[in-house]
N, C-alpha and C positions, 0 to 999 in steps of 0.2 A: 350110640352116636346120633346126634341130631342131624337132620337133613336140611341144608340151607335152601335147597330148591323148594321143598314143601313149606318152609318158613316164609320164603319170599312170596309164594303163591297165596298163602293164607293172608299175609299182610296186604297184598295187592287186592284181594277180594274184599277184605274188611274196609279198606280205604275206598274201593269202588262203590260199595254199598252206601257209605256215608256221602260220597260225592253225588251219586245219583239221587239220593233223597234230598240233598241240598239243592240240586239243580231243579228238581220238581217243585220244591218249595219256592225258590226264587223266581221261577218262571210263572208261577201262579196258575199252572194248569194241573188239574187232577187227571193223571193218565191211568188211573186204576182200571177203568172200564176197558182200556185197550191192551191190557196185559202187562203194562209196565210194572205194576205192583207185584205180579207173580214173578217176573224176571228178577226183581230186586230180592225177593224172598229166596229165590233159587240160588242167587249169588251168596246170600247170607248163610244158607244151609251148606254150601260148598266151603265157605270160610270156617264155620264151626267144625265141619268134618275134618278138614285139614289140621285145624287147631287141635282136635282130639288126637289125631295121629302123632302130633308133636308132643302133646301133654302126657299121654299114657306112659310111654317109656321113661319120661322124666319123673313121674310119680313113683315108679317101681325102683326099689333099691334094697338089696340085701334081705329080701324076703319081707320087707316092711314098706312103709310109705315115706317118701321124701317130701316134707312140707317146709322147705326153705322159704325165705321171703319171696323171691321171684317166682318160684314154682307155685306157692300158695296164691300169689297175685294172679298168675296165669290161670289157675284153676277157677278162681273167683270170677275173672273176666269171661272165661268160657261159659260158666253157668249163667252169668248176666246176659250174655249174647243169646244163649239158648232160650232163656225166659223171655227176652225181648221178642224173638222170632215167634214164639208160641203166643205171646200176648198180642202181637200185631195181627195175627190171624183172627183173633176174636174181638179185639178192641181197636179203636182209632188211635194207636200209639206209634204209627209208622215213623214219625219224625224224631222220636227219641233216638233212633238209630244214627242220626247225624252226629251225635256225640258218642254214643255207646259203641258203635261198630269200629270206627277208627281207633278209639281208645283201647279196645280189646286187641286190635292188631299191634298197637305200640307196646302194650304190656307183653304180648307174645314175643315181640322182637327183643324186649328187655330181658325176658327169661332166657332167650337163646344166646344173647350176647354176654349176660352175666349169670350163668347157671350157679345155683347154690345147692348144697347138700346138708340136709338136716333130717337124718333118718329117725323114725319112731318105730317102736316094736311092732310086730305084726298085730294088726288091729283086731280086737275082740268084736263080738257082735254088738255090744253096747257102744263101743267106741266108734265103729263104723256108722252106726245109726246116728250117733251124736254129730259126727262130722258131716254126714249128708244133710241132716236137718239144718245144721248151723249154716252151711253154705247156701242152701235154698233160701233160708231166712235172709241172709246177707244179700243175695241176688234180688229178691223181691223188694227189699228196703232200698237197695241201690236204684232200682227202677223208680221207686216212689220219690227218691231224692231228685233224680233227673226230671221227673214229672213236676215236682215242686218248683224247680228252676224255670221250667216252661210256663207254669202258672204265674210266677212272679214277673216274668218278661211280659206276658200278656196283660197283666194288671197295670204295669208301668205304662205300656202303650195306651191303654184305655184311659188312665188318668191324664196322660199327656195329650189326649184327643188325637192320637195318631194310629188309628186302627187299620190303616191301609197297608199296601205292600204285601209281603209274604205272610204277615200276621193273619190276614184274612183266610189263608189256607189252613190254619191251625183249627183244631176242634174248638167249639165254644168253651168259655171259661168254666161254666158249670160242669161240662163233660170232663174237662181236664181235672177239675177238683174232685169230681166223683171217682174218676179212675185212680187218682192219687190215694184217696182214702180206701179204695178197694185193695190196692197193693199194700198199703200200710196195715190193713186189717189182716190180710193173709200172712204178711211178714211177721206181724206181732204174734200171731198164733204160733208160728214156727219158732220164733225167738223165745216164746214162753216155754215150749218144749225143750229148747236148747238149754235155757237157764235151769229148768227143773232137772234135766238129766245131768247137768254139770255140777249143780249144788247138792241135790239130794241123793243122787246115785253116783257120786264121784268114785267110790271104791269099785263099783261094778263097771263103770265106764272107763276109768283110767288106772285102776289097780292101786289107788292110794286114797287116803282120807281127804276130805274137802279142806282146801286151804284158800283163804281169801286173797288170791293174787291180783295184780293190777288188771290183768285180762278179765277176771271174773267181776271185779268191782266195777269196771267201766261198762261191761255188758249189762250188769244190773242197773246201772245209771241210765243206760240207753233204753232198757226195758221200761224203766220208770217214766222216762220222757215220752215214749210212745204210748204208754198206758194213760198218762195225763192227757195227751193229745186226743186220743180216741174218746176218753171220757168227756173232755171239753167239746168235742165235735157233736156227740150224740145227746149230751145232756144240756149243754150251754150254747150249742150252735156255732162254735168257733169255725172260722173260715178265713180265707185271704192271707194276709201277711203273717199274722200270729201262727197260723197253721203251717205255713212254709218255714218259718223260723224254727219251730219245734221239730219239724220233719228233718231239716238239715242238721239241727243240733243232735238229734238222736243218731243220725247216720254218722256224724263226725265222731261221736263217742264210740260207735262200733268200730270205725276204722282205726281210731287210736287204740282201742282195746286189743285188737288183734294184730293189725299190721304195724301199728306204732310200737307195740311191745316187741314184735319180732325184729323190727328195724333196730331198736336199741340193743337187743341181745346179740343179733348177728352182725350188724355193721359197726355199731359204736363199741360194744364190749367184746366182739369177736367170739361169742360162745356158739 
């Protein structure tokens, strides 16, 4: 049974983190030196801890894993939130939490309100490894997509000659772009492992020969888009809007490949 109190507290903490980050940005004051940043991170850790307490029993079912649409969304949101907190300790990506943290809370709420059941057999070692790597790849590329939106927003303000306001509190565009490609590079490496394990080790991973499903085809297309983007970046110097468009296109293919397929099967077809 899920606990509505824990769910409410997790949602409240997620929203509080986003609100505090937005308030810091709008006010134009960097309070990191006075401990405000530490307080926000502590609230974020509290949110993901409570989220984990809700998520763990939802994933366990009949000796296997429950990877229904809302549960899988909740798991992905939790991983993205964890990666965001870790990244914000090492890099100036704090303000990505304005979008990421409240969205994670809303996804957790959706999973609580509309729980689903889609059991899979007890995971083998290969299958567990494949799932973990794929979720980490998705999380890193999700952060890169949010970072690309931030870069696009900064670029539009720069071209409109309106660099003032809270935009001044954001990292420089070069830093934003550099961090975006770091995230894409790490995510692409993990996505490559995911594709290799899914295509070439399908029988060991899933217990059946490889079949080119919609999920796999879209994942391969996403892998190709990110590969082209990284090649263009390091060989041709691509940056700015072309890089943002390819980043968002690759992530859209990933979302369609997994969550879009699950939505069609579970919601539209009732499987």
